[in-house]
N, C-alpha and C positions, 0 to 999 in steps of 0.2 A: 197245676194243670196235669192232665193225663194225655198220653199219646197212645192211640189205639191203632195197631197195625193189622189190617184185614188181609188175610192170606188166601189167595186163589191157587189151586193146584192144577197141574197138567201132566199127562203121561209123556215121558221122555224116553225114547228108545235108545238102544245101543249099550246097555250095561251088561256085564257078564251074568250068566245064569247064577242064581243064588244070592245076588245082590239084594240087600234089604235096607230100607230107610229105618234107622233106629230112633232118630230124633230130628227135630227142626230147631235150629239155633237162630234167634233173632237178636240183633245187636244194634244199638243206637249210640252215636257219639256226637256230643255237642262241639261247637266251634269256638265259643267264647272262652277267654282265659279263665281257668279254674273249673271248666265244665267239659274237659276233653277226655276224661276217663270213660272208656266204653262201658255201657251197661248192657248185659246180656241176659237172656232168658232161654232156657231149653224146654221145649214142649213136645208132646207126642205128635207123631205124624198124623195129618188130617185136621189138626187144630185150626179152627177158622180165624182166630184172632189172638193177638198178644197185646196186653196193656202194660205200659210203663207208667207207673203212678208217680206223682210229685215231680214232674218234669219241668225244669225251669224254662222261662222264655229264652229262646235261642234258635239258631239254625242247626239242624241235625242231619247227619248222614245215617242211612240204615243199610243193613245187610241181613237177608233172610235166606238161609240155605239148609240143605239136608246133609246129615252125616250118618255113617254106618255105626255099628256097635263099637268099632275101634276108633271112633271120632275122625275117620277119614271123610273128607268132603266128597259129596256125590253131586256131580254136575256143577253148574255155575250158580252162585248165589244171586238172588235178585237184589239190586242195589238202587239207591236213590237218595233224595233229600226231602226234608220238610221243615217248616218253620212253626214254632209255637210262639204266639204273640201274647204279651201281657194284656190283660183287660184294661180298657181306658177308664172304666169306673167300676166300683164294687158297691154292694149293699151292706149296710151296717145295721144291726139291731139296736136302736136307740130308745131311750125312755119316751113314751108317747102320752102318758097321763099318770096322774097320781090321785089316789083316793085317801082322804083323811077322815078318821073316825075318832070320836072322843072316847077315851078309855079310862 
């Protein structure tokens, strides 16, 4: 399964002159035993979405925030949680017919 985090941006006042967003850091962390190592991706400012591929069925927390060139956090990260559920059924490609010829 994949988890796609869609990111919306807003202007936030109050930062010192010269402050610049260098990167956006998105992190997800699973809650199940064996799935608690955080997975992070760093993307350019303005990136509309971040996809985490091969995410196991679990409940996750996320954090998406901005950092400057020195990796200092700018503002408060957006946080929350989501759940990836395992599908109840899947499709398999099985033999459907056979043709026999004399050779």
